[in-house]
C-alpha positions in Angstrom: 290.6 242.4 53.4 287.9 240.3 51.7 284.6 239.6 53.4 285.8 236.3 55.0 288.9 238.0 56.4 286.8 240.9 57.6 284.5 238.5 59.5 287.3 236.6 61.1 289.5 239.5 62.0 287.1 242.3 62.7 283.5 241.3 63.2 283.9 238.0 65.1 286.0 239.7 67.8 283.4 242.5 68.2 280.6 240.0 68.6 282.7 238.1 71.2 283.5 241.3 73.1 279.7 241.9 73.4 279.2 238.4 74.8 277.7 236.6 71.8 278.7 233.0 71.8 280.3 233.5 75.2 277.4 234.2 77.6 275.3 231.2 78.5 272.3 230.6 76.3 273.7 232.6 73.4 274.7 231.3 70.0 276.1 232.9 66.9 274.8 231.0 63.8 277.2 231.6 61.0 276.1 231.3 57.3 272.6 230.4 58.5 270.4 229.1 55.7 267.1 230.9 55.8 265.7 229.2 52.6 267.1 226.5 50.4 266.1 228.2 47.2 263.0 228.2 45.1 262.3 225.3 42.8 262.7 226.6 39.2 261.9 225.2 35.8 263.5 221.8 35.4 263.5 221.1 39.1 266.6 223.1 39.8 266.7 225.1 43.0 267.5 228.8 42.9 270.1 230.6 45.1 269.3 230.1 48.8 269.1 232.9 51.2 272.0 232.8 53.7 272.5 235.2 56.5 276.1 235.8 57.5 275.2 235.8 61.2 272.1 235.2 63.2 272.3 236.1 66.9 270.2 233.9 69.3 269.6 234.1 73.0 267.4 231.9 75.1 266.4 229.9 72.0 265.2 233.1 70.2 266.6 234.6 67.1 267.0 238.3 68.0 269.1 239.8 65.2 270.8 239.2 61.9 274.2 240.7 60.9 275.2 241.2 57.3 279.0 241.4 56.8 280.8 243.2 54.1 284.5 243.7 53.3 286.2 246.5 55.2 286.9 248.0 51.8 283.2 248.7 51.3 280.9 251.2 52.9 278.8 249.9 55.8 275.6 250.8 54.0 276.4 248.1 51.3 274.8 245.4 53.6 271.7 247.3 54.7 269.3 246.0 52.1 270.3 242.4 52.6 270.2 242.7 56.4 266.7 244.1 56.3 265.6 241.4 53.9 266.9 238.6 56.1 265.6 240.2 59.3 262.2 240.4 57.6 262.2 236.7 56.7 263.3 235.6 60.1 261.0 238.2 61.9 263.9 239.4 64.0 263.6 242.7 65.8 267.0 244.0 64.8 269.3 243.9 61.8 272.9 245.0 61.5 275.3 245.7 58.7 279.0 245.9 59.4 282.2 246.2 57.4 284.2 245.5 60.6 285.0 249.2 61.1 281.4 250.5 61.5 278.2 248.9 62.7 274.9 250.1 61.4 271.8 249.2 63.5 268.3 248.9 62.2 265.3 248.5 64.6 262.8 246.5 62.5 259.9 247.4 64.8 260.3 251.1 65.1 262.2 251.9 61.9 265.0 253.7 63.7 268.4 253.4 62.1 271.8 254.5 63.3 275.5 253.9 63.5 276.5 252.3 66.8 279.9 251.9 68.4 279.5 248.2 69.3 277.1 245.3 69.1 274.6 245.3 72.1 275.1 242.5 74.6 272.6 239.7 74.7 271.0 241.1 77.8 270.7 244.6 76.3 269.1 243.3 73.1 266.7 241.0 75.0 265.7 243.9 77.2 264.9 246.1 74.2 262.8 243.5 72.6 261.0 242.1 75.6 260.6 245.2 77.6 257.7 243.9 79.6 258.3 240.9 81.8 256.2 237.8 81.1 257.1 234.7 83.1 255.2 232.3 80.8 256.9 233.7 77.7 260.3 233.3 79.4 259.3 229.7 80.3 258.2 228.9 76.7 261.3 230.5 75.3 263.6 228.4 77.5 262.2 225.1 76.0 264.1 224.3 72.7 262.2 223.3 69.6 262.1 219.5 69.1 264.1 218.9 65.9 264.1 215.1 66.1 267.8 214.9 66.9 268.7 217.6 64.3 267.0 215.7 61.5 264.0 218.0 61.2 264.8 221.6 61.8 262.0 224.1 61.7 261.6 226.2 58.6 261.8 229.9 59.3 258.1 230.6 58.9 257.3 227.6 61.1 259.4 229.0 63.9 257.7 232.4 63.5 254.3 230.8 63.7 255.1 228.8 66.9 256.7 231.9 68.5 253.6 234.1 67.7 251.3 231.4 69.1 253.3 231.1 72.3 253.3 234.8 72.7 249.6 234.9 72.4 249.2 232.1 75.0 251.6 233.9 77.3 249.4 237.0 77.0 246.3 234.9 77.9 244.5 235.5 74.6 241.4 233.4 74.3 241.6 232.6 70.6 244.5 232.0 68.2 244.3 231.5 64.5 247.2 230.3 62.3 246.6 230.1 58.6 249.2 228.5 56.3 249.1 226.9 52.9 248.8 223.2 52.2 252.2 221.5 52.6 253.7 224.1 54.9 253.8 221.9 58.0 250.8 222.9 60.1 250.8 219.5 61.9 254.5 220.0 62.8 253.8 223.5 64.0 250.9 222.2 66.2 253.3 219.6 67.6 255.9 222.2 68.5 253.2 224.3 70.3 252.0 221.2 72.2 255.6 220.3 73.0 256.3 223.6 74.7 253.0 223.6 76.6 253.6 220.1 77.9 257.2 220.7 79.0 256.3 224.1 80.6 253.5 222.4 82.6 251.1 225.0 81.3 247.4 224.4 81.6 244.1 226.4 81.6 243.8 226.3 85.4 247.1 227.9 86.3 247.9 230.0 83.2 
């Protein structure tokens, strides 16, 4: 089978069996554009970075999955999966040829072949081992994308999530440093949006 057939006939059913796209608050983002491609000489954009799958739960991107044809070894997608996971700052990356699933823990460096994709609850528990009620509340509030017309860039989403984690951990000071034109005002708006709708304030945090 080619890669598209492998996805449809082998990988999609495995994700569904583990609850992805089935359990409430989960989404499977297929062919997710991470970047739109660098602007090159002449104003032409280069090749965009596109992840085959991004697994989300409770509005958080938890893992990327790189798919390869069942005629290839599972290791063929490892480098790409790691690259995409690094860009999106996900804790886990997977490579699969439909027959095997190779798991990479981006935080600990552990890598291994697994028999199935973890369920959303299992993956969430591995990433957020310590319960934090404020973080759960912040995560439950979707980003404001202006009716789908202004989605966050991958680094903006990472910046907001890191700021919200710091607030949930009651850190006194937070510094976000980004280059000119990267959307710092939009990032600040998203942070304020989540704080407002969570009813967070300095008195009851």
